C-alpha atoms as an extended CHARMM CRD file, in Angstrom:
* protein
*
       292  EXT
         1         1  UNK       CA            -62.6420000000       17.2370000000       -4.0540000000  PROA      1               0.0000000000
         2         2  UNK       CA            -62.7380000000       14.0870000000       -5.8070000000  PROA      2               0.0000000000
         3         3  UNK       CA            -63.6230000000       15.0650000000       -9.1100000000  PROA      3               0.0000000000
         4         4  UNK       CA            -60.6530000000       17.6330000000       -9.3760000000  PROA      4               0.0000000000
         5         5  UNK       CA            -58.1510000000       13.9120000000       -8.2140000000  PROA      5               0.0000000000
         6         6  UNK       CA            -60.7110000000       12.3790000000      -11.0160000000  PROA      6               0.0000000000
         7         7  UNK       CA            -59.7730000000       15.1040000000      -13.5240000000  PROA      7               0.0000000000
         8         8  UNK       CA            -56.2740000000       14.5450000000      -12.6890000000  PROA      8               0.0000000000
         9         9  UNK       CA            -55.7670000000       11.0140000000      -12.8680000000  PROA      9               0.0000000000
        10        10  UNK       CA            -57.5800000000       11.0380000000      -16.8710000000  PROA      10              0.0000000000
        11        11  UNK       CA            -55.0840000000       13.6570000000      -17.6830000000  PROA      11              0.0000000000
        12        12  UNK       CA            -52.0310000000       11.9050000000      -16.6680000000  PROA      12              0.0000000000
        13        13  UNK       CA            -53.4580000000        8.3550000000      -17.8080000000  PROA      13              0.0000000000
        14        14  UNK       CA            -54.2320000000       10.4150000000      -21.4250000000  PROA      14              0.0000000000
        15        15  UNK       CA            -50.6710000000       11.5570000000      -21.1510000000  PROA      15              0.0000000000
        16        16  UNK       CA            -49.1040000000        8.2600000000      -21.5040000000  PROA      16              0.0000000000
        17        17  UNK       CA            -51.4300000000        6.3510000000      -23.2280000000  PROA      17              0.0000000000
        18        18  UNK       CA            -52.8660000000        4.4200000000      -20.4380000000  PROA      18              0.0000000000
        19        19  UNK       CA            -53.5060000000        3.5220000000      -17.2910000000  PROA      19              0.0000000000
        20        20  UNK       CA            -51.2470000000        4.4290000000      -14.2280000000  PROA      20              0.0000000000
        21        21  UNK       CA            -49.7140000000        1.1860000000      -13.4020000000  PROA      21              0.0000000000
        22        22  UNK       CA            -48.3270000000       -0.1400000000      -10.0190000000  PROA      22              0.0000000000
        23        23  UNK       CA            -44.4150000000        0.1850000000       -9.5270000000  PROA      23              0.0000000000
        24        24  UNK       CA            -42.7220000000       -2.6470000000       -9.4820000000  PROA      24              0.0000000000
        25        25  UNK       CA            -41.6280000000       -4.4110000000       -5.8450000000  PROA      25              0.0000000000
        26        26  UNK       CA            -38.2370000000       -3.2890000000       -5.0400000000  PROA      26              0.0000000000
        27        27  UNK       CA            -35.9710000000       -6.1890000000       -5.3470000000  PROA      27              0.0000000000
        28        28  UNK       CA            -35.1530000000       -7.9120000000       -1.7870000000  PROA      28              0.0000000000
        29        29  UNK       CA            -32.0900000000       -9.0620000000       -2.8780000000  PROA      29              0.0000000000
        30        30  UNK       CA            -30.8270000000       -5.4340000000       -3.8350000000  PROA      30              0.0000000000
        31        31  UNK       CA            -28.1960000000       -4.0910000000       -1.1740000000  PROA      31              0.0000000000
        32        32  UNK       CA            -26.2390000000       -1.0000000000       -0.6940000000  PROA      32              0.0000000000
        33        33  UNK       CA            -22.7580000000       -0.1900000000       -2.0480000000  PROA      33              0.0000000000
        34        34  UNK       CA            -20.6590000000       -2.3650000000        0.3100000000  PROA      34              0.0000000000
        35        35  UNK       CA            -18.9510000000        0.2270000000        2.0530000000  PROA      35              0.0000000000
        36        36  UNK       CA            -17.2580000000        0.9630000000        5.1900000000  PROA      36              0.0000000000
        37        37  UNK       CA            -18.8970000000        1.6980000000        8.5440000000  PROA      37              0.0000000000
        38        38  UNK       CA            -18.0340000000        3.8060000000       11.5530000000  PROA      38              0.0000000000
        39        39  UNK       CA            -15.6930000000        0.6310000000       12.5730000000  PROA      39              0.0000000000
        40        40  UNK       CA            -14.0890000000        0.9070000000        8.9140000000  PROA      40              0.0000000000
        41        41  UNK       CA            -13.5520000000        4.9430000000        9.7890000000  PROA      41              0.0000000000
        42        42  UNK       CA            -11.9370000000        4.1040000000       13.2940000000  PROA      42              0.0000000000
        43        43  UNK       CA             -9.4470000000        1.4850000000       11.5270000000  PROA      43              0.0000000000
        44        44  UNK       CA             -8.4030000000        4.0840000000        9.2570000000  PROA      44              0.0000000000
        45        45  UNK       CA             -7.7150000000        7.2010000000       11.7490000000  PROA      45              0.0000000000
        46        46  UNK       CA             -6.0240000000        4.7570000000       14.2080000000  PROA      46              0.0000000000
        47        47  UNK       CA             -3.6450000000        3.6420000000       11.3830000000  PROA      47              0.0000000000
        48        48  UNK       CA             -2.9590000000        6.8880000000       10.6160000000  PROA      48              0.0000000000
        49        49  UNK       CA             -1.7880000000        7.8520000000       14.0040000000  PROA      49              0.0000000000
        50        50  UNK       CA              0.7470000000        5.0920000000       13.6830000000  PROA      50              0.0000000000
        51        51  UNK       CA              1.9510000000        5.6240000000       10.3930000000  PROA      51              0.0000000000
        52        52  UNK       CA              2.6420000000        9.3610000000       11.7790000000  PROA      52              0.0000000000
        53        53  UNK       CA              4.3980000000        7.9530000000       15.2740000000  PROA      53              0.0000000000
        54        54  UNK       CA              6.9820000000        6.1740000000       13.3350000000  PROA      54              0.0000000000
        55        55  UNK       CA              7.4700000000        8.9520000000       10.3650000000  PROA      55              0.0000000000
        56        56  UNK       CA              8.3330000000       11.0360000000       13.5610000000  PROA      56              0.0000000000
        57        57  UNK       CA              9.9460000000        8.5090000000       15.3830000000  PROA      57              0.0000000000
        58        58  UNK       CA             12.1330000000        7.3400000000       12.4900000000  PROA      58              0.0000000000
        59        59  UNK       CA             12.6780000000       11.1690000000       11.6000000000  PROA      59              0.0000000000
        60        60  UNK       CA             13.9150000000       11.5070000000       15.3020000000  PROA      60              0.0000000000
        61        61  UNK       CA             16.5590000000        8.7430000000       14.9200000000  PROA      61              0.0000000000
        62        62  UNK       CA             17.9560000000        9.6870000000       11.4300000000  PROA      62              0.0000000000
        63        63  UNK       CA             19.1240000000       12.5980000000       13.1170000000  PROA      63              0.0000000000
        64        64  UNK       CA             21.7330000000       10.9360000000       15.8040000000  PROA      64              0.0000000000
        65        65  UNK       CA             23.6160000000        9.2740000000       13.3680000000  PROA      65              0.0000000000
        66        66  UNK       CA             25.8020000000       11.0370000000       10.9730000000  PROA      66              0.0000000000
        67        67  UNK       CA             24.5680000000       12.2690000000        7.4950000000  PROA      67              0.0000000000
        68        68  UNK       CA             26.5880000000        9.2550000000        5.2690000000  PROA      68              0.0000000000
        69        69  UNK       CA             24.2160000000        6.8570000000        7.2200000000  PROA      69              0.0000000000
        70        70  UNK       CA             20.9150000000        7.6750000000        7.1850000000  PROA      70              0.0000000000
        71        71  UNK       CA             20.0270000000        6.0430000000        3.8950000000  PROA      71              0.0000000000
        72        72  UNK       CA             17.9810000000        3.8230000000        5.8260000000  PROA      72              0.0000000000
        73        73  UNK       CA             16.7530000000        6.0440000000        8.0170000000  PROA      73              0.0000000000
        74        74  UNK       CA             15.3800000000        7.7990000000        5.4760000000  PROA      74              0.0000000000
        75        75  UNK       CA             14.0020000000        5.4260000000        3.1010000000  PROA      75              0.0000000000
        76        76  UNK       CA             12.1450000000        4.2510000000        6.0190000000  PROA      76              0.0000000000
        77        77  UNK       CA             10.6710000000        7.5140000000        7.0910000000  PROA      77              0.0000000000
        78        78  UNK       CA              9.5420000000        8.1200000000        3.3290000000  PROA      78              0.0000000000
        79        79  UNK       CA              7.4670000000        4.8120000000        3.8680000000  PROA      79              0.0000000000
        80        80  UNK       CA              5.6070000000        5.9080000000        6.9890000000  PROA      80              0.0000000000
        81        81  UNK       CA              5.1780000000        9.5420000000        6.2780000000  PROA      81              0.0000000000
        82        82  UNK       CA              3.5930000000        8.3600000000        3.0650000000  PROA      82              0.0000000000
        83        83  UNK       CA              1.5060000000        5.5290000000        4.3090000000  PROA      83              0.0000000000
        84        84  UNK       CA              0.3820000000        8.2380000000        6.6380000000  PROA      84              0.0000000000
        85        85  UNK       CA             -1.0420000000       10.4470000000        4.1000000000  PROA      85              0.0000000000
        86        86  UNK       CA             -2.8240000000        7.6840000000        2.1970000000  PROA      86              0.0000000000
        87        87  UNK       CA             -4.6330000000        6.7480000000        5.3290000000  PROA      87              0.0000000000
        88        88  UNK       CA             -5.4930000000       10.2840000000        6.4040000000  PROA      88              0.0000000000
        89        89  UNK       CA             -6.8620000000       10.6000000000        2.8770000000  PROA      89              0.0000000000
        90        90  UNK       CA             -9.3010000000        7.3280000000        3.0250000000  PROA      90              0.0000000000
        91        91  UNK       CA             -9.9950000000        8.2200000000        7.0000000000  PROA      91              0.0000000000
        92        92  UNK       CA            -11.0790000000       11.6210000000        5.2980000000  PROA      92              0.0000000000
        93        93  UNK       CA            -13.3360000000       10.0900000000        3.1220000000  PROA      93              0.0000000000
        94        94  UNK       CA            -11.4450000000       10.3610000000       -0.0200000000  PROA      94              0.0000000000
        95        95  UNK       CA             -9.1500000000        8.0650000000       -2.3780000000  PROA      95              0.0000000000
        96        96  UNK       CA            -12.4240000000        5.8960000000       -3.1290000000  PROA      96              0.0000000000
        97        97  UNK       CA            -14.3760000000        4.7880000000       -5.6830000000  PROA      97              0.0000000000
        98        98  UNK       CA            -17.4930000000        2.2340000000       -6.6930000000  PROA      98              0.0000000000
        99        99  UNK       CA            -16.7690000000       -0.8630000000       -8.7060000000  PROA      99              0.0000000000
       100       100  UNK       CA            -18.8890000000       -4.5020000000       -9.7140000000  PROA      100             0.0000000000
       101       101  UNK       CA            -18.5120000000       -6.7480000000       -7.5060000000  PROA      101             0.0000000000
       102       102  UNK       CA            -18.3400000000      -10.4010000000       -7.3720000000  PROA      102             0.0000000000
       103       103  UNK       CA            -22.3970000000      -11.5230000000       -7.9810000000  PROA      103             0.0000000000
       104       104  UNK       CA            -22.3940000000      -13.9140000000       -5.3470000000  PROA      104             0.0000000000
       105       105  UNK       CA            -20.8340000000      -11.4110000000       -2.6470000000  PROA      105             0.0000000000
       106       106  UNK       CA            -22.9040000000       -9.3820000000       -0.3770000000  PROA      106             0.0000000000
       107       107  UNK       CA            -23.9280000000       -6.1150000000       -2.4790000000  PROA      107             0.0000000000
       108       108  UNK       CA            -24.0380000000       -5.7690000000       -6.0990000000  PROA      108             0.0000000000
       109       109  UNK       CA            -20.9100000000       -2.8040000000       -6.0710000000  PROA      109             0.0000000000
       110       110  UNK       CA            -18.2580000000       -2.1320000000       -3.9500000000  PROA      110             0.0000000000
       111       111  UNK       CA            -16.0900000000        0.4720000000       -2.7760000000  PROA      111             0.0000000000
       112       112  UNK       CA            -12.3070000000        0.0270000000       -3.8490000000  PROA      112             0.0000000000
       113       113  UNK       CA             -9.6050000000        2.5540000000       -2.1340000000  PROA      113             0.0000000000
       114       114  UNK       CA             -7.1300000000        3.5090000000       -4.8510000000  PROA      114             0.0000000000
       115       115  UNK       CA             -5.6400000000        5.8710000000       -2.6540000000  PROA      115             0.0000000000
       116       116  UNK       CA             -4.0930000000        2.7390000000       -1.2090000000  PROA      116             0.0000000000
       117       117  UNK       CA             -2.6610000000        1.4840000000       -4.2150000000  PROA      117             0.0000000000
       118       118  UNK       CA             -1.3720000000        5.0460000000       -4.7290000000  PROA      118             0.0000000000
       119       119  UNK       CA              0.2090000000        4.5250000000       -1.0780000000  PROA      119             0.0000000000
       120       120  UNK       CA              1.6610000000        1.3290000000       -1.9010000000  PROA      120             0.0000000000
       121       121  UNK       CA              3.2060000000        2.4550000000       -5.6040000000  PROA      121             0.0000000000
       122       122  UNK       CA              5.6850000000        4.4010000000       -3.2830000000  PROA      122             0.0000000000
       123       123  UNK       CA              6.3290000000        2.5060000000       -0.3050000000  PROA      123             0.0000000000
       124       124  UNK       CA              6.8310000000       -0.8010000000       -1.8860000000  PROA      124             0.0000000000
       125       125  UNK       CA              9.6880000000        0.3640000000       -4.2900000000  PROA      125             0.0000000000
       126       126  UNK       CA             10.8880000000        1.5490000000       -0.5080000000  PROA      126             0.0000000000
       127       127  UNK       CA             10.7680000000       -0.8880000000        1.2000000000  PROA      127             0.0000000000
       128       128  UNK       CA             12.3600000000       -3.2450000000       -1.6360000000  PROA      128             0.0000000000
       129       129  UNK       CA             15.3200000000       -0.2500000000       -1.9400000000  PROA      129             0.0000000000
       130       130  UNK       CA             15.6640000000       -0.8650000000        2.2040000000  PROA      130             0.0000000000
       131       131  UNK       CA             16.2210000000       -4.6410000000        1.8700000000  PROA      131             0.0000000000
       132       132  UNK       CA             18.0290000000       -4.6630000000       -1.5410000000  PROA      132             0.0000000000
       133       133  UNK       CA             20.5850000000       -1.8860000000       -0.2200000000  PROA      133             0.0000000000
       134       134  UNK       CA             21.1900000000       -3.9670000000        2.8760000000  PROA      134             0.0000000000
       135       135  UNK       CA             21.9640000000       -6.7340000000        1.0470000000  PROA      135             0.0000000000
       136       136  UNK       CA             24.4170000000       -5.1040000000       -1.2350000000  PROA      136             0.0000000000
       137       137  UNK       CA             22.4960000000       -5.9550000000       -4.7080000000  PROA      137             0.0000000000
       138       138  UNK       CA             24.1150000000       -4.1160000000       -7.7720000000  PROA      138             0.0000000000
       139       139  UNK       CA             21.7980000000       -1.1660000000       -8.8870000000  PROA      139             0.0000000000
       140       140  UNK       CA             21.3580000000       -2.8160000000      -11.9210000000  PROA      140             0.0000000000
       141       141  UNK       CA             19.4860000000       -5.8760000000      -10.2110000000  PROA      141             0.0000000000
       142       142  UNK       CA             17.6820000000       -2.9860000000       -8.0210000000  PROA      142             0.0000000000
       143       143  UNK       CA             15.9700000000       -1.2380000000      -10.7930000000  PROA      143             0.0000000000
       144       144  UNK       CA             15.0990000000       -4.3960000000      -12.2760000000  PROA      144             0.0000000000
       145       145  UNK       CA             13.3650000000       -5.4540000000       -8.9800000000  PROA      145             0.0000000000
       146       146  UNK       CA             11.4550000000       -2.2050000000       -8.3050000000  PROA      146             0.0000000000
       147       147  UNK       CA             10.2720000000       -2.1320000000      -12.0960000000  PROA      147             0.0000000000
       148       148  UNK       CA              8.6000000000       -5.4100000000      -11.1000000000  PROA      148             0.0000000000
       149       149  UNK       CA              7.1920000000       -4.0660000000       -8.0440000000  PROA      149             0.0000000000
       150       150  UNK       CA              5.6160000000       -1.3020000000       -9.7130000000  PROA      150             0.0000000000
       151       151  UNK       CA              4.3360000000       -3.7680000000      -12.5660000000  PROA      151             0.0000000000
       152       152  UNK       CA              2.8810000000       -5.7570000000       -9.4490000000  PROA      152             0.0000000000
       153       153  UNK       CA              0.8140000000       -2.7210000000       -7.8370000000  PROA      153             0.0000000000
       154       154  UNK       CA             -0.3310000000       -1.1770000000      -11.1420000000  PROA      154             0.0000000000
       155       155  UNK       CA             -1.5200000000       -4.5440000000      -12.4870000000  PROA      155             0.0000000000
       156       156  UNK       CA             -3.1920000000       -4.8810000000       -8.5900000000  PROA      156             0.0000000000
       157       157  UNK       CA             -4.9580000000       -1.3800000000       -9.1000000000  PROA      157             0.0000000000
       158       158  UNK       CA             -6.3090000000       -2.4670000000      -12.5660000000  PROA      158             0.0000000000
       159       159  UNK       CA             -7.4730000000       -5.6800000000      -10.7320000000  PROA      159             0.0000000000
       160       160  UNK       CA             -9.4500000000       -3.6800000000       -8.4520000000  PROA      160             0.0000000000
       161       161  UNK       CA            -10.7680000000       -1.1590000000      -10.7310000000  PROA      161             0.0000000000
       162       162  UNK       CA            -11.9470000000       -3.1260000000      -14.0010000000  PROA      162             0.0000000000
       163       163  UNK       CA            -15.4590000000       -3.4260000000      -14.2410000000  PROA      163             0.0000000000
       164       164  UNK       CA            -15.0660000000       -7.1600000000      -16.1930000000  PROA      164             0.0000000000
       165       165  UNK       CA            -14.7040000000       -9.8700000000      -13.4440000000  PROA      165             0.0000000000
       166       166  UNK       CA            -13.3540000000      -11.9300000000      -16.2340000000  PROA      166             0.0000000000
       167       167  UNK       CA            -10.2070000000       -9.5320000000      -16.6140000000  PROA      167             0.0000000000
       168       168  UNK       CA            -10.1230000000       -8.5470000000      -13.0320000000  PROA      168             0.0000000000
       169       169  UNK       CA             -8.4080000000      -12.2460000000      -12.2670000000  PROA      169             0.0000000000
       170       170  UNK       CA             -6.7040000000      -12.1210000000      -15.0960000000  PROA      170             0.0000000000
       171       171  UNK       CA             -4.6030000000       -8.5920000000      -13.9740000000  PROA      171             0.0000000000
       172       172  UNK       CA             -4.8160000000      -10.2600000000      -10.2280000000  PROA      172             0.0000000000
       173       173  UNK       CA             -2.6750000000      -13.3780000000      -11.8120000000  PROA      173             0.0000000000
       174       174  UNK       CA             -0.1340000000      -11.3000000000      -13.3170000000  PROA      174             0.0000000000
       175       175  UNK       CA              0.4070000000       -8.8120000000      -10.6300000000  PROA      175             0.0000000000
       176       176  UNK       CA              1.1250000000      -12.0640000000       -8.6060000000  PROA      176             0.0000000000
       177       177  UNK       CA              3.6040000000      -12.9710000000      -11.1170000000  PROA      177             0.0000000000
       178       178  UNK       CA              5.5350000000      -10.2150000000      -10.5320000000  PROA      178             0.0000000000
       179       179  UNK       CA              5.2560000000      -10.4320000000       -6.8010000000  PROA      179             0.0000000000
       180       180  UNK       CA              6.8150000000      -13.9440000000       -7.3510000000  PROA      180             0.0000000000
       181       181  UNK       CA              9.6140000000      -12.5460000000       -9.5690000000  PROA      181             0.0000000000
       182       182  UNK       CA             10.5300000000      -10.3100000000       -7.1330000000  PROA      182             0.0000000000
       183       183  UNK       CA             10.3330000000      -12.6310000000       -4.2040000000  PROA      183             0.0000000000
       184       184  UNK       CA             12.7310000000      -14.9740000000       -6.7390000000  PROA      184             0.0000000000
       185       185  UNK       CA             15.1620000000      -12.4320000000       -6.5350000000  PROA      185             0.0000000000
       186       186  UNK       CA             15.5170000000      -11.7490000000       -2.9200000000  PROA      186             0.0000000000
       187       187  UNK       CA             15.5190000000      -15.5820000000       -2.1890000000  PROA      187             0.0000000000
       188       188  UNK       CA             18.1700000000      -15.6100000000       -4.6070000000  PROA      188             0.0000000000
       189       189  UNK       CA             20.7170000000      -13.2350000000       -5.6490000000  PROA      189             0.0000000000
       190       190  UNK       CA             19.5810000000      -10.6530000000       -3.0950000000  PROA      190             0.0000000000
       191       191  UNK       CA             20.3030000000      -13.5710000000       -0.2270000000  PROA      191             0.0000000000
       192       192  UNK       CA             24.0600000000      -14.1210000000       -1.5780000000  PROA      192             0.0000000000
       193       193  UNK       CA             25.1770000000      -10.4990000000       -1.5860000000  PROA      193             0.0000000000
       194       194  UNK       CA             23.6440000000      -10.3570000000        1.9450000000  PROA      194             0.0000000000
       195       195  UNK       CA             26.3220000000      -13.4540000000        3.1700000000  PROA      195             0.0000000000
       196       196  UNK       CA             28.9940000000      -11.8450000000        0.7230000000  PROA      196             0.0000000000
       197       197  UNK       CA             29.2450000000       -8.8100000000        2.6090000000  PROA      197             0.0000000000
       198       198  UNK       CA             29.0820000000      -10.5710000000        6.0520000000  PROA      198             0.0000000000
       199       199  UNK       CA             27.4610000000      -13.7650000000        7.7440000000  PROA      199             0.0000000000
       200       200  UNK       CA             25.6220000000      -11.2600000000       10.6230000000  PROA      200             0.0000000000
       201       201  UNK       CA             24.5570000000       -9.0640000000        7.2070000000  PROA      201             0.0000000000
       202       202  UNK       CA             23.3030000000      -12.1900000000        5.5720000000  PROA      202             0.0000000000
       203       203  UNK       CA             21.2650000000      -13.5320000000        8.8350000000  PROA      203             0.0000000000
       204       204  UNK       CA             19.5830000000      -10.6200000000        9.2390000000  PROA      204             0.0000000000
       205       205  UNK       CA             18.4950000000      -10.7240000000        5.6330000000  PROA      205             0.0000000000
       206       206  UNK       CA             17.3240000000      -13.9970000000        5.8590000000  PROA      206             0.0000000000
       207       207  UNK       CA             14.8450000000      -13.0000000000        8.7780000000  PROA      207             0.0000000000
       208       208  UNK       CA             14.0510000000       -9.4430000000        7.5340000000  PROA      208             0.0000000000
       209       209  UNK       CA             13.2370000000      -10.9740000000        3.6340000000  PROA      209             0.0000000000
       210       210  UNK       CA             11.1940000000      -14.0210000000        4.6860000000  PROA      210             0.0000000000
       211       211  UNK       CA              9.0420000000      -11.6840000000        6.9710000000  PROA      211             0.0000000000
       212       212  UNK       CA              8.0830000000       -9.2230000000        4.0190000000  PROA      212             0.0000000000
       213       213  UNK       CA              7.5390000000      -12.6280000000        2.1870000000  PROA      213             0.0000000000
       214       214  UNK       CA              5.2210000000      -13.7900000000        4.5740000000  PROA      214             0.0000000000
       215       215  UNK       CA              3.8380000000      -10.7750000000        4.5740000000  PROA      215             0.0000000000
       216       216  UNK       CA              3.5220000000       -9.3380000000        1.0560000000  PROA      216             0.0000000000
       217       217  UNK       CA              1.8060000000      -13.0850000000        0.6830000000  PROA      217             0.0000000000
       218       218  UNK       CA             -0.9640000000      -11.9900000000        2.7370000000  PROA      218             0.0000000000
       219       219  UNK       CA             -2.0890000000       -9.1210000000        0.7880000000  PROA      219             0.0000000000
       220       220  UNK       CA             -3.2740000000      -11.3460000000       -2.4240000000  PROA      220             0.0000000000
       221       221  UNK       CA             -4.9920000000      -13.4400000000        0.2220000000  PROA      221             0.0000000000
       222       222  UNK       CA             -6.3550000000      -10.2340000000        1.5310000000  PROA      222             0.0000000000
       223       223  UNK       CA             -7.2950000000       -9.2650000000       -1.9700000000  PROA      223             0.0000000000
       224       224  UNK       CA             -9.4440000000      -12.4600000000       -3.3510000000  PROA      224             0.0000000000
       225       225  UNK       CA            -11.6840000000      -12.2850000000       -0.2500000000  PROA      225             0.0000000000
       226       226  UNK       CA            -12.8500000000       -8.2630000000       -0.4850000000  PROA      226             0.0000000000
       227       227  UNK       CA            -11.8470000000       -6.8910000000       -3.9550000000  PROA      227             0.0000000000
       228       228  UNK       CA            -11.8330000000      -10.3010000000       -5.4900000000  PROA      228             0.0000000000
       229       229  UNK       CA            -15.1130000000      -12.3990000000       -4.5070000000  PROA      229             0.0000000000
       230       230  UNK       CA            -16.5650000000      -10.0540000000       -1.4200000000  PROA      230             0.0000000000
       231       231  UNK       CA            -16.4560000000      -12.7110000000        1.0470000000  PROA      231             0.0000000000
       232       232  UNK       CA            -14.8290000000       -9.9050000000        3.3380000000  PROA      232             0.0000000000
       233       233  UNK       CA            -17.0880000000       -6.8540000000        4.5220000000  PROA      233             0.0000000000
       234       234  UNK       CA            -15.4420000000       -3.3960000000        3.5950000000  PROA      234             0.0000000000
       235       235  UNK       CA            -14.9600000000       -2.9000000000        7.4360000000  PROA      235             0.0000000000
       236       236  UNK       CA            -12.6020000000       -6.1030000000        7.3570000000  PROA      236             0.0000000000
       237       237  UNK       CA            -10.8820000000       -5.4780000000        4.3430000000  PROA      237             0.0000000000
       238       238  UNK       CA             -9.9950000000       -2.2870000000        5.7590000000  PROA      238             0.0000000000
       239       239  UNK       CA             -8.7880000000       -3.9710000000        8.8280000000  PROA      239             0.0000000000
       240       240  UNK       CA             -6.7030000000       -6.9260000000        7.0050000000  PROA      240             0.0000000000
       241       241  UNK       CA             -4.6830000000       -4.2900000000        4.8730000000  PROA      241             0.0000000000
       242       242  UNK       CA             -4.0360000000       -2.1180000000        8.2740000000  PROA      242             0.0000000000
       243       243  UNK       CA             -2.8810000000       -5.1830000000       10.1260000000  PROA      243             0.0000000000
       244       244  UNK       CA             -0.7300000000       -5.8550000000        7.0840000000  PROA      244             0.0000000000
       245       245  UNK       CA              0.4200000000       -2.1760000000        6.4610000000  PROA      245             0.0000000000
       246       246  UNK       CA              1.4230000000       -1.9150000000       10.3050000000  PROA      246             0.0000000000
       247       247  UNK       CA              3.6540000000       -4.7630000000       10.1220000000  PROA      247             0.0000000000
       248       248  UNK       CA              5.1080000000       -4.4650000000        6.8230000000  PROA      248             0.0000000000
       249       249  UNK       CA              6.0490000000       -0.7020000000        7.6230000000  PROA      249             0.0000000000
       250       250  UNK       CA              6.9220000000        0.8980000000       10.8310000000  PROA      250             0.0000000000
       251       251  UNK       CA              7.2420000000       -2.7440000000       12.7990000000  PROA      251             0.0000000000
       252       252  UNK       CA              9.3070000000       -4.2040000000        9.9950000000  PROA      252             0.0000000000
       253       253  UNK       CA             11.7320000000       -0.6450000000        9.5510000000  PROA      253             0.0000000000
       254       254  UNK       CA             12.5300000000       -0.5680000000       13.0680000000  PROA      254             0.0000000000
       255       255  UNK       CA             13.8130000000       -4.2150000000       12.8990000000  PROA      255             0.0000000000
       256       256  UNK       CA             15.9460000000       -3.3260000000        9.6090000000  PROA      256             0.0000000000
       257       257  UNK       CA             17.1670000000        0.0690000000       11.7330000000  PROA      257             0.0000000000
       258       258  UNK       CA             17.6630000000       -1.8050000000       15.0050000000  PROA      258             0.0000000000
       259       259  UNK       CA             18.8910000000       -4.9130000000       13.7580000000  PROA      259             0.0000000000
       260       260  UNK       CA             21.3650000000       -4.2600000000       11.0480000000  PROA      260             0.0000000000
       261       261  UNK       CA             25.0490000000       -4.7530000000       12.4610000000  PROA      261             0.0000000000
       262       262  UNK       CA             27.9220000000       -2.3320000000       12.5160000000  PROA      262             0.0000000000
       263       263  UNK       CA             29.0400000000       -3.8770000000        8.8120000000  PROA      263             0.0000000000
       264       264  UNK       CA             25.5930000000       -3.9640000000        7.3030000000  PROA      264             0.0000000000
       265       265  UNK       CA             25.1410000000        0.1260000000        6.9340000000  PROA      265             0.0000000000
       266       266  UNK       CA             24.4120000000        1.6560000000        3.9700000000  PROA      266             0.0000000000
       267       267  UNK       CA             27.1100000000        4.1830000000        3.6780000000  PROA      267             0.0000000000
       268       268  UNK       CA             26.4140000000        7.0800000000        1.0690000000  PROA      268             0.0000000000
       269       269  UNK       CA             29.3520000000        8.1370000000       -1.2390000000  PROA      269             0.0000000000
       270       270  UNK       CA             31.4500000000       11.2020000000       -0.2740000000  PROA      270             0.0000000000
       271       271  UNK       CA             30.6610000000       12.7750000000       -3.3700000000  PROA      271             0.0000000000
       272       272  UNK       CA             26.7890000000       12.7270000000       -2.2500000000  PROA      272             0.0000000000
       273       273  UNK       CA             27.2620000000       13.9150000000        1.2270000000  PROA      273             0.0000000000
       274       274  UNK       CA             29.1820000000       16.5990000000        0.6120000000  PROA      274             0.0000000000
       275       275  UNK       CA             28.0390000000       20.1330000000       -0.3360000000  PROA      275             0.0000000000
       276       276  UNK       CA             29.2020000000       21.6740000000       -3.7640000000  PROA      276             0.0000000000
       277       277  UNK       CA             29.5910000000       25.5730000000       -4.4890000000  PROA      277             0.0000000000
       278       278  UNK       CA             32.6900000000       27.7370000000       -5.2970000000  PROA      278             0.0000000000
       279       279  UNK       CA             32.4850000000       29.5120000000       -1.5390000000  PROA      279             0.0000000000
       280       280  UNK       CA             32.4170000000       25.8330000000        0.0630000000  PROA      280             0.0000000000
       281       281  UNK       CA             34.5080000000       23.4510000000        1.1210000000  PROA      281             0.0000000000
       282       282  UNK       CA             34.2210000000       20.1240000000        1.9090000000  PROA      282             0.0000000000
       283       283  UNK       CA             32.3850000000       19.1150000000        5.7600000000  PROA      283             0.0000000000
       284       284  UNK       CA             34.3920000000       16.3470000000        7.7610000000  PROA      284             0.0000000000
       285       285  UNK       CA             31.8840000000       13.4400000000        8.2150000000  PROA      285             0.0000000000
       286       286  UNK       CA             33.3130000000       14.3260000000       12.0730000000  PROA      286             0.0000000000
       287       287  UNK       CA             31.5880000000       17.5310000000       12.1640000000  PROA      287             0.0000000000
       288       288  UNK       CA             28.2630000000       16.1050000000       10.4200000000  PROA      288             0.0000000000
       289       289  UNK       CA             28.3860000000       13.5360000000       13.4060000000  PROA      289             0.0000000000
       290       290  UNK       CA             28.7630000000       16.5030000000       16.1320000000  PROA      290             0.0000000000
       291       291  UNK       CA             26.0220000000       18.5690000000       14.7950000000  PROA      291             0.0000000000
       292       292  UNK       CA             23.7270000000       15.3250000000       14.2690000000  PROA      292             0.0000000000
């Protein structure tokens, strides 16, 4: 038996032109990729349930108002619907990839949920549409602020996925600058238009815009401590973003819906609220209200 193994070892050594070396010890600082645990997965499922409930609730509320008055309701329910899909994707184990982490963090690589950025790419423009329509901002300015918002999200996504830590922080800075431009429009032009509509609309705008600015300002802070430096674990990152998303979407949306005064309603033009066709006449808004 020993002869057989001696012959085998000799054959292997001859094949490799040398002796069989002892494997190098495993680096004690080597870690598995930083990823969520069962706790993080639970957070994702809980927020999926909250967003789904928000979508169903805002959908039910939208059916109780006249068709022409449903704009804010529809944008808000869409925000929650998109967020619910995003959290379902993440909770089911999809919408993520592995990227290099900060060398001083817990692990050399880290899971990043790009599904979260795809969520923000659609929901943040809708959130801005809500607040700018409430303020009565001109369409041209709304388009500009939405473009800046899209730039904010896209550069944030690039920052999260970029393999170079140096360039990652560069894109992070660009994203923050785009966010500051959005804030500037809200606190200057949009605020002025809101008070032109009425003092009640202006006061509501002050409250909801301040809340939105505070919550949005915390997103880059969470990013810096998670995807940026790796100080937060993956579970802590999921929990922090989940709390901010719940505040910014269903809670903030309910505040806008229930807080909007009579003179602050966003009303669709008659041309967009009536069916078009040779065999149809215009339906009265009274009839629509009764149907709703």
